[in-house]
One Martini backbone bead per residue (centre of mass of N, CA, C, O) as a GRO file, in nm:
protein
  478
    1UNK     BB    1  11.185  10.298   9.660
    2UNK     BB    2  10.838  10.294   9.695
    3UNK     BB    3  10.617  10.492   9.849
    4UNK     BB    4  10.341  10.523   9.998
    5UNK     BB    5  10.082  10.709   9.987
    6UNK     BB    6   9.888  10.903  10.132
    7UNK     BB    7   9.600  10.900  10.271
    8UNK     BB    8   9.293  10.958  10.263
    9UNK     BB    9   9.049  11.104  10.394
   10UNK     BB   10   8.928  11.021  10.730
   11UNK     BB   11   8.696  10.868  10.963
   12UNK     BB   12   8.640  10.800  11.321
   13UNK     BB   13   8.706  10.634  11.622
   14UNK     BB   14   8.860  10.725  11.878
   15UNK     BB   15   9.136  10.749  12.115
   16UNK     BB   16   9.448  10.720  12.147
   17UNK     BB   17   9.688  10.560  12.358
   18UNK     BB   18   9.968  10.704  12.524
   19UNK     BB   19  10.226  10.641  12.695
   20UNK     BB   20  10.381  10.768  13.010
   21UNK     BB   21  10.678  10.719  13.063
   22UNK     BB   22  10.979  10.729  13.126
   23UNK     BB   23  11.248  10.888  13.088
   24UNK     BB   24  11.358  10.800  12.746
   25UNK     BB   25  11.149  10.621  12.604
   26UNK     BB   26  11.062  10.820  12.380
   27UNK     BB   27  11.349  10.864  12.265
   28UNK     BB   28  11.360  10.556  12.169
   29UNK     BB   29  11.143  10.642  11.975
   30UNK     BB   30  10.987  10.877  11.798
   31UNK     BB   31  11.173  11.127  11.863
   32UNK     BB   32  11.437  11.004  11.745
   33UNK     BB   33  11.368  11.039  11.442
   34UNK     BB   34  11.461  11.332  11.415
   35UNK     BB   35  11.762  11.270  11.444
   36UNK     BB   36  11.791  11.049  11.225
   37UNK     BB   37  11.695  11.221  10.984
   38UNK     BB   38  11.959  11.410  10.993
   39UNK     BB   39  12.184  11.143  10.955
   40UNK     BB   40  12.074  10.970  10.739
   41UNK     BB   41  12.101  10.759  10.496
   42UNK     BB   42  11.967  10.689  10.162
   43UNK     BB   43  11.852  10.410  10.188
   44UNK     BB   44  11.724  10.095  10.038
   45UNK     BB   45  11.507   9.874   9.938
   46UNK     BB   46  11.458   9.611   9.756
   47UNK     BB   47  11.329   9.450   9.486
   48UNK     BB   48  11.142   9.130   9.568
   49UNK     BB   49  10.916   9.021   9.365
   50UNK     BB   50  11.086   8.795   9.217
   51UNK     BB   51  11.085   8.562   9.435
   52UNK     BB   52  10.798   8.432   9.357
   53UNK     BB   53  10.934   8.335   9.056
   54UNK     BB   54  11.188   8.197   9.142
   55UNK     BB   55  11.379   7.945   9.083
   56UNK     BB   56  11.421   7.640   9.276
   57UNK     BB   57  11.497   7.407   9.465
   58UNK     BB   58  11.321   7.120   9.559
   59UNK     BB   59  11.533   7.093   9.811
   60UNK     BB   60  11.585   7.161  10.117
   61UNK     BB   61  11.799   7.224  10.365
   62UNK     BB   62  11.895   6.987  10.631
   63UNK     BB   63  11.998   7.012  10.965
   64UNK     BB   64  12.175   6.861  11.233
   65UNK     BB   65  12.375   6.747  11.480
   66UNK     BB   66  12.558   6.601  11.223
   67UNK     BB   67  12.438   6.770  10.998
   68UNK     BB   68  12.355   6.700  10.700
   69UNK     BB   69  12.092   6.553  10.559
   70UNK     BB   70  11.980   6.324  10.386
   71UNK     BB   71  11.756   6.337  10.138
   72UNK     BB   72  11.556   6.119  10.240
   73UNK     BB   73  11.531   6.226  10.533
   74UNK     BB   74  11.445   6.510  10.463
   75UNK     BB   75  11.189   6.436  10.309
   76UNK     BB   76  11.047   6.290  10.546
   77UNK     BB   77  11.047   6.525  10.745
   78UNK     BB   78  10.886   6.727  10.573
   79UNK     BB   79  10.633   6.550  10.538
   80UNK     BB   80  10.559   6.541  10.843
   81UNK     BB   81  10.556   6.860  10.905
   82UNK     BB   82  10.389   6.932  10.600
   83UNK     BB   83  10.114   6.781  10.524
   84UNK     BB   84   9.830   7.001  10.581
   85UNK     BB   85   9.859   7.324  10.501
   86UNK     BB   86   9.768   7.412  10.183
   87UNK     BB   87  10.071   7.447  10.113
   88UNK     BB   88  10.399   7.473   9.969
   89UNK     BB   89  10.639   7.450  10.208
   90UNK     BB   90  10.871   7.326  10.060
   91UNK     BB   91  10.901   7.552   9.850
   92UNK     BB   92  10.929   7.778  10.055
   93UNK     BB   93  11.185   7.668  10.193
   94UNK     BB   94  11.360   7.687   9.938
   95UNK     BB   95  11.320   7.990   9.881
   96UNK     BB   96  11.424   8.087  10.157
   97UNK     BB   97  11.707   7.976  10.130
   98UNK     BB   98  11.784   8.132   9.871
   99UNK     BB   99  11.731   8.422  10.005
  100UNK     BB  100  11.905   8.375  10.297
  101UNK     BB  101  12.126   8.127  10.333
  102UNK     BB  102  11.951   7.933  10.527
  103UNK     BB  103  11.894   7.658  10.700
  104UNK     BB  104  11.749   7.398  10.825
  105UNK     BB  105  11.677   7.283  11.168
  106UNK     BB  106  11.687   6.992  11.342
  107UNK     BB  107  11.595   6.887  11.670
  108UNK     BB  108  11.396   7.084  11.842
  109UNK     BB  109  11.317   7.285  12.126
  110UNK     BB  110  11.017   7.496  12.141
  111UNK     BB  111  10.927   7.769  12.350
  112UNK     BB  112  10.664   7.954  12.458
  113UNK     BB  113  10.675   8.298  12.566
  114UNK     BB  114  10.490   8.516  12.796
  115UNK     BB  115  10.597   8.779  12.883
  116UNK     BB  116  10.803   8.878  13.134
  117UNK     BB  117  10.794   8.675  13.375
  118UNK     BB  118  10.830   8.416  13.205
  119UNK     BB  119  11.082   8.496  13.046
  120UNK     BB  120  11.273   8.601  13.278
  121UNK     BB  121  11.250   8.346  13.447
  122UNK     BB  122  11.383   8.155  13.240
  123UNK     BB  123  11.647   8.313  13.205
  124UNK     BB  124  11.738   8.314  13.507
  125UNK     BB  125  11.750   8.011  13.539
  126UNK     BB  126  11.968   7.962  13.326
  127UNK     BB  127  12.183   8.142  13.461
  128UNK     BB  128  12.204   7.990  13.734
  129UNK     BB  129  12.297   7.716  13.559
  130UNK     BB  130  12.555   7.814  13.474
  131UNK     BB  131  12.908   7.699  13.378
  132UNK     BB  132  13.059   7.877  13.136
  133UNK     BB  133  12.845   8.078  12.968
  134UNK     BB  134  12.726   8.421  12.881
  135UNK     BB  135  12.502   8.559  12.631
  136UNK     BB  136  12.416   8.910  12.573
  137UNK     BB  137  12.157   9.065  12.363
  138UNK     BB  138  12.043   9.413  12.371
  139UNK     BB  139  11.858   9.701  12.359
  140UNK     BB  140  11.736   9.700  12.652
  141UNK     BB  141  11.897   9.822  12.973
  142UNK     BB  142  11.779   9.890  13.271
  143UNK     BB  143  11.783  10.095  13.574
  144UNK     BB  144  11.598   9.888  13.752
  145UNK     BB  145  11.468   9.647  13.930
  146UNK     BB  146  11.503   9.439  13.704
  147UNK     BB  147  11.785   9.516  13.597
  148UNK     BB  148  11.934   9.479  13.868
  149UNK     BB  149  11.871   9.178  13.904
  150UNK     BB  150  12.009   9.089  13.646
  151UNK     BB  151  12.290   9.207  13.707
  152UNK     BB  152  12.341   9.058  13.972
  153UNK     BB  153  12.342   8.775  13.846
  154UNK     BB  154  12.577   8.819  13.648
  155UNK     BB  155  12.787   8.891  13.861
  156UNK     BB  156  12.769   8.629  14.023
  157UNK     BB  157  12.858   8.443  13.789
  158UNK     BB  158  13.132   8.573  13.743
  159UNK     BB  159  13.239   8.523  14.038
  160UNK     BB  160  13.199   8.198  13.976
  161UNK     BB  161  13.343   8.175  13.661
  162UNK     BB  162  13.158   8.287  13.454
  163UNK     BB  163  13.129   8.385  13.137
  164UNK     BB  164  13.050   8.735  13.048
  165UNK     BB  165  12.870   8.864  12.756
  166UNK     BB  166  12.787   9.201  12.631
  167UNK     BB  167  12.531   9.348  12.421
  168UNK     BB  168  12.452   9.699  12.381
  169UNK     BB  169  12.251   9.955  12.299
  170UNK     BB  170  12.291  10.295  12.283
  171UNK     BB  171  11.994  10.388  12.244
  172UNK     BB  172  11.843  10.182  12.432
  173UNK     BB  173  12.057  10.305  12.677
  174UNK     BB  174  12.039  10.622  12.710
  175UNK     BB  175  11.903  10.617  13.021
  176UNK     BB  176  12.156  10.463  13.117
  177UNK     BB  177  12.391  10.457  13.331
  178UNK     BB  178  12.727  10.405  13.315
  179UNK     BB  179  12.757  10.274  13.602
  180UNK     BB  180  12.600  10.015  13.543
  181UNK     BB  181  12.822   9.897  13.349
  182UNK     BB  182  13.080   9.942  13.519
  183UNK     BB  183  13.016   9.737  13.736
  184UNK     BB  184  13.032   9.491  13.549
  185UNK     BB  185  13.317   9.540  13.444
  186UNK     BB  186  13.460   9.518  13.727
  187UNK     BB  187  13.356   9.206  13.754
  188UNK     BB  188  13.443   9.090  13.441
  189UNK     BB  189  13.262   9.189  13.234
  190UNK     BB  190  13.195   9.189  12.894
  191UNK     BB  191  13.153   9.486  12.684
  192UNK     BB  192  12.930   9.616  12.420
  193UNK     BB  193  12.872   9.913  12.243
  194UNK     BB  194  12.645   9.974  12.008
  195UNK     BB  195  12.689  10.222  11.828
  196UNK     BB  196  12.779  10.487  11.945
  197UNK     BB  197  12.673  10.805  11.984
  198UNK     BB  198  12.961  10.858  12.044
  199UNK     BB  199  13.211  10.887  11.812
  200UNK     BB  200  13.463  10.857  12.013
  201UNK     BB  201  13.367  10.543  12.091
  202UNK     BB  202  13.401  10.432  11.814
  203UNK     BB  203  13.521  10.129  11.636
  204UNK     BB  204  13.343  10.223  11.402
  205UNK     BB  205  13.141  10.336  11.199
  206UNK     BB  206  12.933  10.610  11.220
  207UNK     BB  207  12.587  10.474  11.280
  208UNK     BB  208  12.317  10.591  11.438
  209UNK     BB  209  12.080  10.449  11.260
  210UNK     BB  210  12.219  10.179  11.349
  211UNK     BB  211  12.065   9.910  11.520
  212UNK     BB  212  12.039   9.685  11.801
  213UNK     BB  213  11.735   9.482  11.819
  214UNK     BB  214  11.822   9.246  11.963
  215UNK     BB  215  11.726   8.934  12.153
  216UNK     BB  216  11.984   8.757  12.325
  217UNK     BB  217  12.029   8.428  12.484
  218UNK     BB  218  12.320   8.239  12.593
  219UNK     BB  219  12.373   7.913  12.753
  220UNK     BB  220  12.643   7.713  12.711
  221UNK     BB  221  12.539   7.658  12.407
  222UNK     BB  222  12.231   7.509  12.483
  223UNK     BB  223  12.060   7.777  12.543
  224UNK     BB  224  11.797   7.983  12.397
  225UNK     BB  225  11.696   8.333  12.340
  226UNK     BB  226  11.412   8.497  12.170
  227UNK     BB  227  11.261   8.825  12.069
  228UNK     BB  228  11.089   9.111  12.237
  229UNK     BB  229  11.234   9.112  12.516
  230UNK     BB  230  11.332   9.325  12.748
  231UNK     BB  231  11.526   9.499  13.008
  232UNK     BB  232  11.243   9.598  13.188
  233UNK     BB  233  10.972   9.718  13.375
  234UNK     BB  234  10.756   9.658  13.155
  235UNK     BB  235  10.807   9.328  13.246
  236UNK     BB  236  10.715   9.282  13.553
  237UNK     BB  237  10.435   9.230  13.423
  238UNK     BB  238  10.151   9.112  13.315
  239UNK     BB  239   9.920   9.075  13.105
  240UNK     BB  240   9.603   8.954  12.990
  241UNK     BB  241   9.729   8.697  12.915
  242UNK     BB  242   9.570   8.438  13.036
  243UNK     BB  243   9.381   8.534  13.244
  244UNK     BB  244   9.218   8.439  13.568
  245UNK     BB  245   9.112   8.742  13.632
  246UNK     BB  246   9.149   9.025  13.731
  247UNK     BB  247   9.252   9.344  13.705
  248UNK     BB  248   9.559   9.498  13.652
  249UNK     BB  249   9.685   9.817  13.695
  250UNK     BB  250   9.992   9.677  13.639
  251UNK     BB  251  10.048   9.625  13.341
  252UNK     BB  252  10.221   9.465  13.116
  253UNK     BB  253  10.368   9.381  12.846
  254UNK     BB  254  10.297   9.241  12.534
  255UNK     BB  255  10.478   8.935  12.467
  256UNK     BB  256  10.724   8.735  12.273
  257UNK     BB  257  10.907   8.430  12.324
  258UNK     BB  258  11.197   8.210  12.301
  259UNK     BB  259  11.290   7.869  12.368
  260UNK     BB  260  11.601   7.707  12.282
  261UNK     BB  261  11.676   7.359  12.198
  262UNK     BB  262  11.959   7.260  12.027
  263UNK     BB  263  12.114   7.304  11.721
  264UNK     BB  264  12.008   7.613  11.692
  265UNK     BB  265  12.194   7.752  11.904
  266UNK     BB  266  12.443   7.787  11.718
  267UNK     BB  267  12.313   8.016  11.550
  268UNK     BB  268  12.291   8.219  11.777
  269UNK     BB  269  12.591   8.222  11.848
  270UNK     BB  270  12.697   8.322  11.576
  271UNK     BB  271  12.557   8.597  11.578
  272UNK     BB  272  12.688   8.709  11.829
  273UNK     BB  273  12.990   8.681  11.740
  274UNK     BB  274  12.965   8.857  11.486
  275UNK     BB  275  12.889   9.118  11.634
  276UNK     BB  276  13.133   9.137  11.816
  277UNK     BB  277  13.339   9.154  11.584
  278UNK     BB  278  13.213   9.402  11.429
  279UNK     BB  279  13.259   9.583  11.708
  280UNK     BB  280  13.541   9.521  11.827
  281UNK     BB  281  13.571   9.334  12.044
  282UNK     BB  282  13.726   9.184  12.265
  283UNK     BB  283  13.883   8.919  12.329
  284UNK     BB  284  13.784   8.602  12.392
  285UNK     BB  285  13.778   8.357  12.586
  286UNK     BB  286  13.814   8.030  12.618
  287UNK     BB  287  13.533   7.836  12.525
  288UNK     BB  288  13.230   7.638  12.499
  289UNK     BB  289  13.051   7.763  12.243
  290UNK     BB  290  13.041   7.464  12.072
  291UNK     BB  291  12.872   7.226  12.159
  292UNK     BB  292  12.731   6.939  12.161
  293UNK     BB  293  12.410   6.888  11.989
  294UNK     BB  294  12.134   6.737  12.055
  295UNK     BB  295  11.846   6.607  12.028
  296UNK     BB  296  11.528   6.761  12.178
  297UNK     BB  297  11.323   6.766  11.925
  298UNK     BB  298  11.085   6.829  11.644
  299UNK     BB  299  11.187   7.101  11.546
  300UNK     BB  300  11.178   7.314  11.255
  301UNK     BB  301  11.435   7.554  11.187
  302UNK     BB  302  11.504   7.914  11.129
  303UNK     BB  303  11.783   8.128  11.153
  304UNK     BB  304  11.749   8.489  11.126
  305UNK     BB  305  11.978   8.732  11.020
  306UNK     BB  306  12.003   9.094  11.019
  307UNK     BB  307  12.162   9.377  10.838
  308UNK     BB  308  12.308   9.641  10.744
  309UNK     BB  309  12.414   9.567  10.418
  310UNK     BB  310  12.285   9.309  10.357
  311UNK     BB  311  12.030   9.052  10.258
  312UNK     BB  312  11.739   9.085  10.378
  313UNK     BB  313  11.620   8.828  10.526
  314UNK     BB  314  11.359   8.902  10.681
  315UNK     BB  315  11.216   9.042  10.450
  316UNK     BB  316  11.207   8.795  10.258
  317UNK     BB  317  11.058   8.596  10.440
  318UNK     BB  318  10.797   8.754  10.471
  319UNK     BB  319  10.726   8.787  10.174
  320UNK     BB  320  10.709   8.487  10.093
  321UNK     BB  321  10.493   8.397  10.295
  322UNK     BB  322  10.273   8.597  10.194
  323UNK     BB  323  10.282   8.527   9.885
  324UNK     BB  324  10.217   8.195   9.963
  325UNK     BB  325   9.958   8.219  10.083
  326UNK     BB  326   9.628   8.033  10.118
  327UNK     BB  327   9.453   8.068  10.404
  328UNK     BB  328   9.646   8.211  10.637
  329UNK     BB  329   9.717   8.534  10.826
  330UNK     BB  330   9.872   8.593  11.143
  331UNK     BB  331   9.934   8.919  11.288
  332UNK     BB  332  10.164   9.064  11.521
  333UNK     BB  333  10.185   9.429  11.560
  334UNK     BB  334  10.363   9.684  11.698
  335UNK     BB  335  10.509   9.804  11.430
  336UNK     BB  336  10.386  10.003  11.137
  337UNK     BB  337  10.610  10.062  10.836
  338UNK     BB  338  10.592   9.980  10.535
  339UNK     BB  339  10.658   9.884  10.236
  340UNK     BB  340  10.534   9.816   9.934
  341UNK     BB  341  10.580   9.505   9.918
  342UNK     BB  342  10.454   9.420  10.191
  343UNK     BB  343  10.182   9.554  10.153
  344UNK     BB  344  10.110   9.392   9.898
  345UNK     BB  345  10.130   9.107  10.021
  346UNK     BB  346   9.895   9.149  10.215
  347UNK     BB  347   9.665   9.249  10.021
  348UNK     BB  348   9.683   9.019   9.809
  349UNK     BB  349   9.610   8.792   9.996
  350UNK     BB  350   9.325   8.892  10.059
  351UNK     BB  351   9.224   8.907   9.756
  352UNK     BB  352   9.276   8.577   9.720
  353UNK     BB  353   9.135   8.464  10.017
  354UNK     BB  354   9.296   8.523  10.252
  355UNK     BB  355   9.309   8.516  10.597
  356UNK     BB  356   9.364   8.838  10.719
  357UNK     BB  357   9.503   8.906  11.048
  358UNK     BB  358   9.549   9.202  11.254
  359UNK     BB  359   9.739   9.301  11.543
  360UNK     BB  360   9.721   9.598  11.723
  361UNK     BB  361   9.773   9.868  11.899
  362UNK     BB  362   9.611  10.101  12.145
  363UNK     BB  363   9.891  10.120  12.287
  364UNK     BB  364  10.177  10.348  12.318
  365UNK     BB  365  10.533  10.454  12.332
  366UNK     BB  366  10.496  10.568  12.017
  367UNK     BB  367  10.338  10.801  11.837
  368UNK     BB  368  10.442  10.802  11.545
  369UNK     BB  369  10.416  10.492  11.488
  370UNK     BB  370  10.123  10.472  11.560
  371UNK     BB  371  10.011  10.666  11.336
  372UNK     BB  372  10.148  10.532  11.098
  373UNK     BB  373  10.003  10.261  11.119
  374UNK     BB  374   9.709  10.382  11.089
  375UNK     BB  375   9.752  10.493  10.790
  376UNK     BB  376   9.695  10.179  10.671
  377UNK     BB  377   9.402  10.085  10.726
  378UNK     BB  378   9.246  10.152  10.467
  379UNK     BB  379   9.404   9.967  10.278
  380UNK     BB  380   9.344   9.707  10.433
  381UNK     BB  381   9.034   9.716  10.441
  382UNK     BB  382   8.992   9.731  10.128
  383UNK     BB  383   9.132   9.431  10.096
  384UNK     BB  384   9.017   9.252  10.365
  385UNK     BB  385   9.150   9.316  10.621
  386UNK     BB  386   9.176   9.232  10.947
  387UNK     BB  387   9.121   9.444  11.240
  388UNK     BB  388   9.291   9.472  11.559
  389UNK     BB  389   9.296   9.601  11.903
  390UNK     BB  390   9.484   9.604  12.171
  391UNK     BB  391   9.418   9.596  12.511
  392UNK     BB  392   9.536   9.762  12.825
  393UNK     BB  393   9.821   9.711  12.675
  394UNK     BB  394  10.121   9.690  12.549
  395UNK     BB  395  10.216   9.600  12.222
  396UNK     BB  396  10.533   9.404  12.134
  397UNK     BB  397  10.483   9.190  11.940
  398UNK     BB  398  10.652   8.965  11.677
  399UNK     BB  399  10.424   8.785  11.484
  400UNK     BB  400  10.359   8.472  11.290
  401UNK     BB  401  10.095   8.280  11.113
  402UNK     BB  402  10.100   8.054  10.827
  403UNK     BB  403   9.894   7.805  10.743
  404UNK     BB  404   9.965   7.663  11.033
  405UNK     BB  405  10.315   7.619  10.960
  406UNK     BB  406  10.422   7.922  10.959
  407UNK     BB  407  10.651   8.057  11.194
  408UNK     BB  408  10.719   8.370  11.385
  409UNK     BB  409  10.981   8.495  11.607
  410UNK     BB  410  11.096   8.831  11.711
  411UNK     BB  411  11.242   9.163  11.658
  412UNK     BB  412  11.090   9.224  11.401
  413UNK     BB  413  10.928   9.456  11.234
  414UNK     BB  414  10.680   9.596  11.010
  415UNK     BB  415  10.943   9.780  10.899
  416UNK     BB  416  11.192   9.966  10.770
  417UNK     BB  417  11.383   9.964  11.006
  418UNK     BB  418  11.416   9.656  11.038
  419UNK     BB  419  11.492   9.593  10.729
  420UNK     BB  420  11.731   9.834  10.703
  421UNK     BB  421  11.866   9.958  10.993
  422UNK     BB  422  11.868   9.690  11.153
  423UNK     BB  423  11.952   9.451  11.388
  424UNK     BB  424  11.818   9.118  11.348
  425UNK     BB  425  11.582   8.852  11.471
  426UNK     BB  426  11.450   8.535  11.345
  427UNK     BB  427  11.230   8.262  11.410
  428UNK     BB  428  11.155   7.972  11.225
  429UNK     BB  429  10.865   7.752  11.224
  430UNK     BB  430  10.798   7.424  11.109
  431UNK     BB  431  10.467   7.330  11.173
  432UNK     BB  432  10.158   7.236  11.314
  433UNK     BB  433  10.200   7.224  11.617
  434UNK     BB  434  10.318   7.508  11.651
  435UNK     BB  435  10.096   7.654  11.492
  436UNK     BB  436   9.872   7.599  11.703
  437UNK     BB  437  10.002   7.764  11.928
  438UNK     BB  438   9.998   8.029  11.773
  439UNK     BB  439   9.690   8.041  11.719
  440UNK     BB  440   9.610   8.039  12.016
  441UNK     BB  441   9.750   8.306  12.088
  442UNK     BB  442   9.596   8.479  11.884
  443UNK     BB  443   9.313   8.423  11.999
  444UNK     BB  444   9.374   8.554  12.272
  445UNK     BB  445   9.431   8.836  12.165
  446UNK     BB  446   9.148   8.877  12.043
  447UNK     BB  447   8.997   8.873  12.322
  448UNK     BB  448   9.183   9.152  12.384
  449UNK     BB  449   9.024   9.283  12.140
  450UNK     BB  450   8.929   9.531  11.888
  451UNK     BB  451   8.751   9.583  11.626
  452UNK     BB  452   8.802   9.725  11.292
  453UNK     BB  453   8.589   9.894  11.097
  454UNK     BB  454   8.492  10.067  10.826
  455UNK     BB  455   8.270  10.230  10.969
  456UNK     BB  456   8.440  10.331  11.206
  457UNK     BB  457   8.671  10.457  11.038
  458UNK     BB  458   8.484  10.673  10.893
  459UNK     BB  459   8.458  10.827  11.198
  460UNK     BB  460   8.718  10.962  11.205
  461UNK     BB  461   8.893  11.209  11.310
  462UNK     BB  462   9.066  11.464  11.170
  463UNK     BB  463   9.304  11.477  11.374
  464UNK     BB  464   9.398  11.185  11.336
  465UNK     BB  465   9.447  11.196  11.034
  466UNK     BB  466   9.668  11.415  11.051
  467UNK     BB  467   9.866  11.251  11.224
  468UNK     BB  468   9.902  11.020  11.025
  469UNK     BB  469  10.008  11.180  10.786
  470UNK     BB  470  10.254  11.297  10.933
  471UNK     BB  471  10.385  11.025  11.024
  472UNK     BB  472  10.422  10.901  10.739
  473UNK     BB  473  10.673  11.090  10.663
  474UNK     BB  474  10.855  10.904  10.887
  475UNK     BB  475  10.870  10.595  10.812
  476UNK     BB  476  11.174  10.555  10.736
  477UNK     BB  477  11.273  10.628  11.057
  478UNK     BB  478  11.086  10.455  11.274
   0.00000   0.00000   0.00000
């Protein structure tokens, strides 16, 4: 893998704001990169530029509640969902399937959830109504007011006879006391600590640089949640997203999550159980993990999971969508440290006339990745990419909508860490109705953002440029 060279000196305006959160939050972010740099193996992403020219089957596979759909029905469904997108999304769907090995799943209801209160409210409602089992996989699970409320609810459901199984990341919960998890364990909840930092606790090969960055909740095998929201006080309040009034001095992080109902929930369940097994979690009791799932809505989705040493599924899906974009590509990017191929896919799309607009944070919880992301601004601006920075609160969302009909929400950032080192999940939704909802959300984020122009960027202070160049050298580990 060839890394982009450091940017030339440039100057601009403004001083970035970096949040000063609770102890441990920064350690889970940019400062942790220094530790990981010392122990990480020198793996690399593959060259995937061939994917855009590789011949694929003319018809992507579509499965529904009863299995694979007949070719004629699949063709009709694709035609209805992808009618006026301006690009050949049928061909993109086939190429995506060939690259990721995952089919499209028809008949789902997919709801967009914004910020912590809405997302965690929906998740806790689903947990309260659980009757059989609850599966939770999360990167951060803090012992704060919000985390304690979440844990109390899970303990209560376990005491009521519902099976509760949790996977939590060891680095993501580095600041969470062991007693927090021990209390849940004593209540009968089964827990797996993903790739423990302490090698003596590891049941698999010790790979401290490989983290579980997924956020998944499955309730009774019938309703699923995934996206960018962790279980932490950062999400106790809403951001300015679709605010109806005055400014709240205690703004929460801006994030996006999905609630999924229908046949696609089985794919979320499969990913959770595969991770549990790979981490050698104890045998799970027999429950109805895969109930019959009827059609619940019109959405056509693809659930993509990726992991270190795997097939780079999320990486390939992003590259293909960007490489085949024809009209527009709107990306909300929390952390940006891309490899050469993804950076080229973005800039080449802009150069061939695609309207590429990216929203980045102006406030960050991780200074190294913040400055590393800004180190790419000059390259993006030179290619014609529009850049805006979200104001007021930390931007943590990882979303994209391309040509108004290819949308994705997930845990993966546009960075080498997500594509190469982490276990991640993204849900792709094909269709113009959902695409319009995504574009509406993007437009709302733009209203709370400030544009970055080439003229303003040219006035950037030398000290900021130096920080960006320095942070760029850690891009592989961030």
